[in-house]
N, C-alpha and C positions, 0 to 999 in steps of 0.2 A: 144919543141921550146920555147924560151924565147920571150915574147912580147916586141916589141920596143916602144919607146915613141910615134912614129907615129901611131902604132897600138892602143895604149891606147887613143890617141886623136881621132882617127876615131871611136873607140868603144864608147867613150863618146859622140861624135856627133850623133851616131846612137841611143844611149839610150835617149839623150835629144830630138831628133826628135820624137821618139816613145811617150815620155811623153807629148810633145807638142800637140800630136793628141788627148789627153784626155781632154774633155771639162773642167773638174774640175781643171786642172793644166795649161791649155793653157794661160789664162790671166796672171797668176802669173809669168810664165816663160817668157812671151813676154814683160812684163812691162819694161819700160826704166830703172828703178832703182830696178830691180828684186833682191830679197834676197832669196837665196836657197843654199843648199849644196848638193853635190853628194859625198856619202861616200862609201868606200869599207868595208863592214862588216867583211870580212874574214881577211883583213889586218889591220883593225882598223886605217884607215887613210882617210883624206879628199882628194878626187880626183879632185874636182873642186869647186870653189866658185867665183861667179861674183864679180866685183869690189865693188858693194854695200854691199856684205856680207863679205868683207875682215876682218872687225873688229870681226865679229862673228867667222869666221874661226880661226883667231889668238887667240881668247880666248879659243877655244876648243883644248886643247893639253893634253898630258899625261893622267892622271886619269880622267880628265873631259871628254875627247874624249872617253875613254874606257867606262865610265858611260853612255854616250850618245849612243854608239853602243849597249850596253846591253839593254837600254830602247827601242831602235828601234827593236832589236831582239825579245823582249818580246811583244811589241805592234803590230808588223806586221809579226809575225812568219808565214810564208807560204802564206800570203795573195797575191793574184794575182792582185786585184783591189786596187787603192789608198784608203787610209783610214785616218781618223783623229785620232790623239793621242796627249795627253798632255805630253810634254817632259820638263825635267829640263835642261835648257841651261846655268844656272848660277852655277858655281862651288862653290860659297859661300853659295848657297841655300837660298839667301835672296829674290831674285825675285821669283814670283810664276811661276809654269809651264806654258809653252807656247803651245798654240794649233798649231799643225803642220800637214800638209799633208805628208803622207809617201807613197812612191811608189817604188815597186821593179822593177828592170830591169836587163838586162844583157849587158855587154860590148861585143863588137865584139871579144875580145880576150878570151871569155869564162869565165870571172870573173863576180861575182854578183856586183850590185851597188844599192844603195838606195838613192832616192831623198828625201830630207827633205826641206819642204817649210813652214816657219812660216806664219801663217795666219795674214794678216795685220789688224790693227784696224784703223777705221776712227774716227776722232773727229767730234762731232756735235758742231756747233757754240754755245758756252755758256754751253755745256754739257759735261758729262764724255765720255771717250772713249767707243766705242761699238764694239763688234765683227763684222767683215766685213760681215758676212752672215745674220745679223739681219736687218730688215727693219728700215728705219729712222723714 
């Protein structure tokens, strides 16, 4: 049976709900301006990106997206729990790798999905950017 668009949406909603139950991901996914991607590693395509991630999703096409899928597969091969990995999101390879949370999930239609959440950096007043997980 071929999944319909409604099946894919309900599967995505199911996967997102499961990821939101994980404490390390909940705040990032519930943020008003959340930046994350849900990718289908078997089909090498982006299944979902919220509005705040539209520019990132638009930049990840063709060989850049294929490279990202390869990085994700290498970094999170078989992992059940979310993990941190540094991923190259810049096709030009000018920007340094970005620290991202990776979490595997399943869509209700039986297809795999991987959540990619770049870790936000906070700026200190008068200081350089710091990783979000470091104390101020």
